C-alpha positions, 0 to 999 in steps of 0.5 A: 437488455439481459441475455443468456450467455451459453457454454458454446459462446464462452468456449468460442471466446476462450478457446484459442488459448487455454486459460492460465488457471487450467494449465496451473491446475493441470500441472499442479494436480498431475505433479502431485499425483505423480509425486504421490505415486512415485513416493508410494511405489518407491516405498513399496519397492523398498519394503518388498526388497527388504522382505525378499532379503528377509526371506532369503535369510530365513530360507538360508537358515532353514536350508542350513538346519536341513543340510548340516546333519547330512554334511556331518554324515558324509564327513565322519572324522575324515576331511578330504583336501579342500577344493575336492568336489563333494560326493554326488549324493551330497551335491544333489542335496546341496542343489536344493539351494540354487544360490549356495556358492560354497560351504566350508567346515571349521573346527570350533577353534576356527581352523579350516577343515574343508572348503568346497569348490564353487557350487555356482558356476555362473559366479564371477568371483574368486573363492579365495576372496570369500575365504579371506573374509575372517568370520572371527569369533562367530565360529566359536559361538554355539548358535546360528550366525547370519551376516551379509557380505559385500565384495569390492566388485559389488557382489553381495552374499549371506555368510551363514555359520551353523554349529554342529553338535555331537551325540553328547551335545558338545560343539564339534564343528561349524559349517559356513555357508556362502549364499549369493543374493543373485536369486533375490536380485532377480526377484527384486528386478522382476518386482521393480519392473512390475512396479514400473509398469504399474507406475506408468499406467497410474501416471497416464491415468493420473494425467488423464484425470488431471486434464479432465478435472482441470477442464471441469474446473476451468470451463465455468471459470472461463465463462465467468471471465468472459462475462466479466470482460463483457461487462468491462467493455461496457456491453449489456450484462450477461447471465451465466447458465451454471446450475451447480451447487458448488462454490462456482455455481454460487459465484455464477449466481452472484454474477447474475445478480450483479449483472441484473443490478448493473442493468438497473443502475445503468437505467438509473444513470441514463435517467440521471444523466438526462436530468444532469444534462438539463441542469447543466444547461441551466447552470451554463446560462447562470454562469453566463449571467454571472460572468457578465455580472463579474465583468461589470463588478471588476470594472467597478472595482477597478474604478474604485481602486483607482479612486481610492489611490487618488483620494488619500494624496488629494486629501493631504494636498487639500490639508496643506492647501488649507494651511497655506491659505491661512498664511495669505491675507484677504486680497492677496492674489496668491490666496485666490490661487490657493482657494482654487486649489482647495475647491478643485481638491474638494471637487476631486474628493467628492468624486473619488473620496468614497470610492475605495479599491475593494477589488484591488489584488496587488501583491503584498510586500510583507515586512516586520513592522511595529504597529505603534510607530505606524499608528503614530505616523498615521495620526500625525499625518491626519491630525493636521487636516481640517476634519481633525482640527477640533478632534480630541485625540486619546492615544494609548500605545502598547508598552512593548513593540507590536511586531507584525508581518505585513504591508505597511501601506495597506495597514496604514490604509486600514488605520486611515479608513477607520480614523476618517470614518470616525471623524466623519461620524463626529462631524469634525467635533468630538473625541477619537480613542486610538489604543494598541495592545497585545491580546495573546498571539495577536496585536489588537487595534481599537478605534472608538469615538463618542459619536452617534454610533451604529444601529445594531441592525447595521453592525454586520452590514457596514462591512458590505460593499457599497453599504453606507450609513452616511448621507448621500454624497458623503461616501461610497460605502467601500471604506470598511469593506476595503478594511476587512479585505486588507485585514483578512489578507494579513490573517486577521479580522475586524469587527465593530460594536457599540462603545460604552459612551454611545459611539462606535468601536472598531476592533482589529486583530492582527497575528504577531510576527514570530521569528520567521525569516522573510525575504524582503526585510533587513539583513538581521533577519533575512534568508535572502 
């Protein structure tokens, strides 16, 4: 069931600790605002300081234009000794510029004519230090010259030289004014204090605005976080009451749509889970039936495997026993014993001859072997048996060795089963063709006969377990199934088709062995 998650619920869930995004947003916004304010006020303060200095220079030049003619009027051709105070009226004139520290009169050649004492009693410096600063060629220039000076103790002054001209326009002398930056520094300090007060107020205001903005942004984010965590805990989907038209409002609407969709999906999953539970119960019942059937099949396969392992040596014993019987004449008591052996072997073969180890899962011992030699050996062991005495063999081995990686016993079993199947189809009389050749990357074994052949409908079924085209009692239908299983274990395939002369033709393909190293072969190609 979908219910509404109000602001108070979200606040209760997210209130103990301020969200990380809120802190980040607050510090980022506040830091950015403080940085912008600091840069702005710093630039304003520097600009204001330059304006005060320019104002000082302009004021100094205006004062020099006003005071220079008056100085010439008081010093008409006579110059009192240096450090002698100027007349009272002159001092009143000079008092208009409270930053004036000293003035001096110089000839155009640079010779000092008069130097006043300190006019600013609060100055903590020596007049000789200022007079020691050589104005150089500036005294000889017929124009106003302004140059800032800075003493070793950090005091700054304006060194202003104003030329004075006679009635005929000649350059008669130059007046040097030394004006202190003290007044300007006071104004700059006052301006800086005002800027600091403004900066403090602006920073406090910025922090408050940053906190409000962080809260305004983080509050809906906390609601979204609480809703997402509720979904993660598996609780019922929760709807958010965020009515904004911005990106957060769009995100809230998307979240509500997701919650609704999850509720629908949850109901569908509950219904499907119930259906799956019922299907699982049916599968369990089927599994129990399959397990029981598999157990029965395993028992049957075990019996077939044991029967197959017994069948081959019994057949060989039977063959040699038949040969031995031919050596004893009738009436010889030993012949009767051999016939007993033959009868018992025949009875054993009737019991076990058709049962093969279809489900045997013994591990294969891979080794490099030549199929030509294996086929020749198998043919030699079978040709002496009674079933093969009247069989005409046509054998065509490959001109080069056909090396495969396989288990000799299992591959020999495949050949024996195919050849026995052909001999039984011929009824002991006919022709069997055994051909081995190379087919690309595979070794090809062909076993054919000129017997009655296999019906087209039975070409695929002959490899099914317990399916046999032989008469009742002559086989169990496992021989060809075992052949397919063993061939596929070696990475090959087996198939059957009709022969050109009307019989059956079985084709076996086995992958040729490359230069791989094997653990269980000879020392010349082993990694052991």
